[in-house]
N, C-alpha and C positions, 0 to 999 in steps of 0.2 A: 285109209287103214294103216298104212305105214307110219304116217304122222302120229296117229293116236297111239300106236305101239311104242314109238319113240318117246312120246311124252309120258307114257306110263312106266318107263324104265326108271329104276331108282337113281336119284341124283348122283350117288356115288359112282354108279356105272357110267354115267354120261360124262362126268367131269374128271374121272380118274382112269380113263382108258389108256392103253399103251401109247397111243398117238398124243393124247393130252399131256402125259408125263414127259414124253420126248420134247414136245414143243415148249413146255415149261422150262426144261433144262436149257434149250436153245435160247429162250428169252433171257434167262439169267446170265448166260455167257455173253450175249450181246449187250445187255445192260452193264455188266461188269467192265467190258472194254470201252463202251461208249461214254460211261459216266465215271469209271474208276481207274483212269490212267495216272492218278497222282495219289500220294499217301498223306498229304498234310491235312490236319484236322479242320482247317478253315476253308477247304474246297467246297464250294456250294453244291456241286453235283453229288457229293457223298451224302448230302442230306436227303436227296432223292433215292439214291441207290440203296442205302441201308434199310429204309422202311420196305422197299420192294423186295429186298433179299429176305427180310424177316417174314414177309407175307408168303413168299415162295417156300421158305423153310417150314412154315405152318402147313402149307399145302402138302409138302413132302411127309411131314409127321402124320397127317391124316391118312395119307395113302400107304404109309409104311406098315409092314407086318413084322412079327417076330422073326420070321425067316430072313427078311431083308436086313435086320440088325445083325442076326447071326452070321449072314454071308459076309458082311463088312465089319465084323466086330473089332478087328484090329484098328481100322480107321476111327471107329466110334470111340474106342478106348483112348486113343490118342487125342481126339477132339475133346473128350470129357476131361482129360488131364490138363489140356491147355486152358479150357474154361475155368477149371478148378483153381489153377495157379493164379489166373487173372482175378478171380473173385477173392481169393485169399489175400491178395495185395490190397484189397479195398476195405478189409475189415479193420475197424478202429481198435487200437491196442492201448492198454493203460500206459501212462508215462514211464513207469519203471521198467516195462517190457521193451517198448520201442527204442528207448534211449540206450538199452543194453545191446541192441543190434549193431553189427559192424558197420562203420562208416557213418553213424548218426551223430558223432560228436559235434560237428559244425551246426547241424540243425538244432541240437539241444542248446548250444551256445547262443544261437540266434534267438531262440525262445526266451532264454534267461535275460539277454540284453534288451529285448523288447518288452520285458516285464509281462509276458503272457502267462507265466506261472505254469504249473503242471497241466498239460493238455493231452488229450488223446489224439494219436496220429496212426495212420495205417502204414503198412510197409511202403506203399507208394506215397511219396511226399506231396505230389501234385495230384489230387484226386480227380480233377477234370481230365487230366491226361490219361490217368488209369482207366477211367470210364470210356474214354475214346479208344484205348487199346482193347478193351472188352468188346465194345460194339463193333470194332473192326473185324472181329472173328465171325460176325454174322454172314458176310458174303461167302467166304469159303465153306462155312457150315451149311449154308443153303445149297451150294454145289454138291457137297457130300450127300446131303439128304436127297436131292433130286437124282443123283447118280445111283443111290441105293435102291430106288424104287423103279428103275428101268427093268422091264420084264424081259424083252428080247435083246437087250443091249442097244446102245446108241452110238456105236463106234463110227459108223459111216457118217451119221448126221453130225456128230461132234467134229469130225475131220472137216466136213464141208463148212461148218459154221466158223471154225478157226481160220480156214483158208479165205473165206469171204471177209472176215475181219482183218486178216493180213492184207488183202487187196485194198481195203479202205484205208488202212494205215499207210500203205505204200503210196496210194494216190495222194493222201494228205502230205506225205514227205515231199512228193514232187511239187505240189502247190506251195508248200512252205519254202522250198528252195527257189521257186520262180518269183515269189512275192517278197515283200519287205520284211525286215526283222520285226517280230512282235505284231505281225499282220493278222488279218481276220481268221487265218487257218491255224493259228496257235490258240488252243482252247484254255490255256492255264496262264494265270498272271505271273507266277514265278516258274520260269521255264528256261531252257537253253534256246533263246530266241535266234541265235546265230546258226543253228543246226537244225536238220530235219528231225522232228521228234514224233511224227505221226499222231497217234491217239494218246500219246503219253506226255507227261510234263518234263520228263528227263530223257535225254538222248540215249543214255546207257540202258535204260529200261526198254526203250523201243528197239535198240540194237539187240538186247537179250531176247526179246520176243521174236524178232525176225530170225535170229540164229536158231532158236528152238523151233521155228516154223519150217526150217529146211527139211528135217526128216519127216515132219508131218506131211509136207507136199510130196515127198518121195513115196510115202506109203499110199497116199491118196492116188498117186499116178499109176500104181500097179495093182490096185484093188478093184479095177473095173470088171463088171459082170460079163461073162461070155455071152454073146448075142445068140438068140434063137434063130432058127432058119427063117430067112426073109427079113430079118431085122438088121438095121445098120449097126456096124461095129464102131462104137464111140471110144474104144480104148485108145487108139492112137491120138485122137483129139484131146482126150483126158491127159495122156502123158505129155503132149505138147504144152498144155496149159501148166502142168506141174513144173515142167522144166523151165518155162518162161518165168513163172512165179518165183522159182528158186533163184534164177539169175537176177531178177529184180530185187529180191530180198538181199542177196549178197551185195549188190551194188549199193543199196541204201544203207547197209551196215557200214560199208566203206565210206560213203558220203557223210555219215553221221559224225565221224571223228572220234568214235568211241574205241579206245584201246581194248577194253575188255570185250566189247562186242566183236572186234575183229578176231580175237583169239577164240571166242566162243563159236563164231561162224566156221572157223577152220576145224574145230573139234567136231562140231555137229555134222559138217560135210564128210569128214573122215569116218564118222560112225554110221553113215547111211548104208554101206554094204552089210554091216553087222545087223542093222534093223531089218533089212529086206531079206537077208539070208542068201545074198547073191554076190558074185564077184564083180569087181568094178568093170571089167571088160564086158561081162554079160549085160550090165546095166546100160553101158554106153552103146553096145551094138543093137540092143533091143529098142533103142530110142528113135532111130532115124528111118526105120523101115527097111534097112539093108539086111540082106541075108547074111548071117554070121559065118563067113568063110574063114575067119581067123587071120585075115590079112589086114594090112594097114589101110587098105582102101575102105574098110568098114567104118574107120574112124572119120575119113573124109566125107563119106556119104551121110554122116549124121549131122544134119544141119543144126540141131539144137546145141550140139557140142561146139560147133563153129560159132554160133550166135553167142554163147557164153564167153568163148575165148576173145571174140571181137569186142564184146562189151567191156570186159575187164581190161583189155588192152587200150580201149578208148579212155577208160577211166584213168589208167596209169599215165597215158599221154597228157591228160589234162592236169596231172599232178595232184589229184584229190587224195590219192592214198598216201602221198608223201606227207601231207599235213597230219594224217592219222598216225603214220609211222613215227614222225617227229615227236609226237606227244608222249611216246614211250620214254623219251629221255627228259621229259618235262616233269619236274616234281614241284611245281609252283603250288599245287593244291595241298601239299604237306600231308598226304595220307599216311606215310610211315610214321610220322610223329603222332598223328591222331590215333593210330593203332596202338602205339606204345603207351600213350596216355590212357586209352580205353582199357588196355590189359592191366595197367596199374590200379585203375579204379575198380576193375572187376575183382582183383585180389583184395582190395580194401573192403569191399562189400560182401565178399564170399563168407558163408555159403547161401545167405538169404537173397542177396542181390539188392540193387539200389531201388528197385520198385518199378512196376509197369509204367511206361511212358515217361520215365524220369531222365532219359539220356540227356537232353539238351541242358537241363538245369544242373544236373550233377556234373556234367562235363564242364560247364562254365565255372563251377566252383573249383574243380580239380585241374583245370587247364594251366599249364605252365605260363608264367608271366611273359616269357620270351616269345610265345606263340600267339599272344593276344593281338587282335587286329579288328578291322571293321566288319568282318564277316563272323558268322556263328556256325557251330556244328549242329545240324538238326539230327544227323545220324552219324554213326561211326564209319559208314562206307565199308563195313565188314560186319555182316549180320551175325556171324558166329561170335565175334568178340562182343557185340552189343548185347546179344542174348545172354552171354555169360555175365556181363556187367549188370544187366537189368534184372534177370531172373535167377542168377546164381546157380546153385547145384541143381534145382529142379529143371531149369532151362538146359543145362548141360546134359541131364539124363534124357530129355526129350530128343535133343540133337543126336545123342549116341544111339538111341533107338532107331531113328530114321536111317542113319548111316549103317547100322547093323542090319536092318531089313534089306537095304539095297545091296550091301556086301554079300549077304547070304543068297540073294537072288541072282547075282551075277554068274557064279559057276553054272547054275541051272540054265540060265539064258544063253550062256556061251556054248554049253554042250548041245543045245538045240538050235544053234544059229543057222543050220542048214534046213530047218523046219520052216516051211513057208506058209503054214496054216495061220489063219487069222488070229487065234489066241496067242500064238508065239510072236508074231509080228507085233501085235498089240502090246505084249509084255516088253519086248525089246524097245519099242518106241517109247513106252512109258519110262523105261530106265534111262534112255538117252535125254529125253526132255527133262526129267528130274535132275540129271547130272548137269545139264546146261544151266538150269535155274540155280542150282546149289552153287555151282562154280561162280556164276554171276554174283551170288550173295557174298562171296569172299572179298569183293572189291566194291560192292554197292549194297542196295537194299531193295531189290526188285520185288520180293515177296511181300512187301508191305503195301504195294499197290493192289487193290482188289482184283484188277485184271489178271495179273500174273499169279496172285494167290489162288484164283480159280483154276488157272492153267496147271498149277502145281498139284491141286487136288485131283484134277482130271488125269494127269500123268500117273499119280500114285494109284489110282483105280485101274488104269491100264496095266500097270506093273503087276498088281495082284491078279488081275484077270489072266495075264500071261502065265502065271504060275500054276494055273489049274490044268488038269490033264486032258481037257477036251481038245480034240483035234478035228478041225473043220477044213475042208478044201477051200482054198482062197477064193476061187471064182464062185463057187456055189454059195459060200457064206456071204459074199458081197451081194450076190443077186437076191438073197433073202432078206437083206437089211434095208 
């Protein structure tokens, strides 16, 4: 009888339940990190990830209602603007129009020298790269779509998913350190084979992820449900796992040799009290099972704190951090010169931009002769400058909107930092994760990887959720999720 009733239910009710939507979101996050740890267009796993993302985006569109779009209209307006800019860069323009655009004199001269005559070109000079830039938006758009259709929220499930992915990445880091360079645990052909990179192709991107994971672990550690009578209290075990995970993440940020990752880990760690709405002393004393008497003995009783101190001390003794610190004085990569060249090219192509996906080719044309070498610049290692160069004024406007939204949310989040309700913690966590990823984008290009692009979308949704006036007790909210 029950089976017959189940089969008679409409297919929409069976495939679009709250649980089904939540697991679709979990699947997308898992696929994004397992297959999307790199941003190069020739990565084979992206040919699997992107179709899966578009399928899940279609699933989200079918499940979506007008209320869902209205609830997240700011995000969808931003997404629509990004897609529109990318599409505009693909539209062929008549020769008289595109040759009049700033910075096109060299391309026009090449056409004349080659005898091509008047041909139509788009804003983006390399259309295949522009198409790749457009298709790359599919994964974060799928994340936004699936987050938009969650009925009761998925905060706890997303926290668990990110932490499990972090554990996998840390395990891979350990195996990569123990194995040979370019061994079987490095999943990308072009990678930092001498450093632990985890699920990523780039050690800086892995370090940025682990740094952003620190406040995620802290939040997960304090959101355990209060047990009912007769049930076992799992909260101390959960706190222990969170503390151990945070210690391991810190260690592998240091092992990676990433200068930016080290700074990001420090910033993320210092922001944890702000996220949790608790003082540092309260966090430490609550961790080891010691009764907070306010004396120094509480700190000694906290075995987790001692574990972290001993682990970091052992790392220092091995001299691993010295290698990372020494890299701060190493300018062999020439990033300041690259940034100056990118800024000059951005001004030359302003306000239209050089075109989606055009950075490597346009940079090769405009690169000073004195800086030529055997390597090439695939990105500017500063996404703010690269967006200004490639997308011009529209890209600058989109960046300003993101920063303005974060700037306007900060006073509200700061004024409620003592509020330990789930929405407020969620909002503060979103702000800190967004800040970590945006700061990482000042010295690299982490958001171009599908994995961290999805994490950025998740954090932006958390930030907006935290700005809503709903107040739910932490324990009861966690128990109901």
